[in-house]
C-alpha positions in Angstrom: 61.3 106.4 29.0 64.9 106.7 30.2 67.2 105.6 27.4 70.5 106.4 29.1 71.5 107.3 32.6 74.8 108.0 34.2 75.3 108.4 38.0 78.5 109.8 39.4 79.7 109.9 42.9 80.8 113.5 43.6 82.5 115.6 46.2 81.1 119.1 46.8 83.5 121.8 45.7 81.1 124.7 46.0 77.3 124.8 46.5 75.4 128.0 46.8 71.7 128.9 46.2 69.1 131.5 46.9 65.7 130.6 48.5 63.4 130.8 45.5 63.0 129.2 42.0 60.0 131.2 40.8 59.2 131.9 37.1 60.8 130.1 34.2 64.4 129.5 35.1 67.2 128.7 32.7 69.5 125.8 33.6 73.0 125.3 32.3 75.3 122.4 32.9 79.1 122.6 32.3 81.4 119.6 32.3 85.0 120.7 33.0 88.3 118.9 33.1 90.9 120.9 35.0 94.6 120.5 34.9 95.3 118.5 38.1 98.4 120.6 38.8 96.3 123.8 38.9 93.2 122.4 40.7 93.7 124.2 44.0 94.1 127.6 42.2 91.1 126.8 40.0 88.9 125.9 43.0 90.0 129.1 44.9 89.1 131.3 41.9 85.8 129.6 41.2 84.7 129.7 44.9 85.2 133.4 45.0 83.3 133.9 41.7 80.4 131.7 42.9 80.1 133.6 46.2 80.2 136.9 44.3 77.5 135.7 41.8 75.1 134.6 44.5 75.7 137.8 46.6 75.6 140.4 43.8 73.3 139.0 41.2 69.6 138.6 42.0 69.1 136.5 38.8 71.7 133.9 39.7 69.5 131.5 41.8 71.9 128.6 42.3 75.4 127.4 41.3 76.7 124.0 42.3 80.1 122.7 41.3 80.7 119.1 42.5 83.8 117.2 41.5 83.8 113.5 40.5 84.8 111.5 43.6 87.4 109.4 41.8 88.6 112.2 39.5 88.5 115.4 41.5 89.8 117.4 38.5 86.6 116.8 36.7 83.9 119.2 37.8 80.2 119.3 36.9 78.7 122.8 37.2 74.9 123.1 37.6 73.7 126.6 37.3 70.1 128.0 37.7 69.3 131.5 36.5 66.0 133.4 36.8 65.8 133.6 33.0 67.9 134.0 29.9 68.5 137.7 30.6 69.9 136.9 34.1 72.3 134.3 32.5 73.5 136.9 30.0 74.1 139.5 32.8 76.0 136.9 34.7 78.2 136.0 31.7 78.9 139.8 31.2 79.6 140.5 34.9 83.0 141.8 35.9 83.5 139.0 38.5 82.7 136.3 36.0 84.9 137.8 33.3 87.8 138.1 35.8 87.3 134.4 36.8 87.3 133.3 33.1 90.5 135.3 32.5 92.2 133.7 35.5 91.0 130.1 35.0 91.1 129.8 31.2 94.7 128.4 31.1 93.7 125.9 33.9 90.9 124.2 31.9 91.9 121.2 29.8 88.4 120.8 28.3 84.9 122.2 28.7 81.6 121.1 27.4 78.4 123.2 27.9 75.0 121.7 27.9 71.8 123.7 27.4 68.8 122.1 29.2 65.0 122.2 29.5 64.3 122.3 33.2 61.6 119.7 34.1 61.8 119.4 37.9 63.6 122.0 40.1 63.3 122.4 43.8 65.2 124.0 46.6 64.5 123.4 50.3 63.6 126.7 52.0 66.2 127.8 54.5 
């Protein structure tokens, strides 16, 4: 039974994925509020990091970062990793650490949600 549901209209900031969701993936969701004055710089840094993650890390299966339509400084990251080890490698990667260092002062607030994936699907390319 659904006890609470929120639906948000979003604008795509960056959406990237690989072709497969085999195994037991780990899914993380991050809710970020970015300083509106630094939003363009934040988006540029994150776009580069997402591209690098998908290109360089086999265990990073998908990263999507839409912004709320009426509040474009509020982003909702949806990340799918092959497993917990792939997530750890991503968090330890040089390109992710660089992005964190660049964007940390731009983030007004951040909330991380751990999830249990129930239904995940990607359309084959």
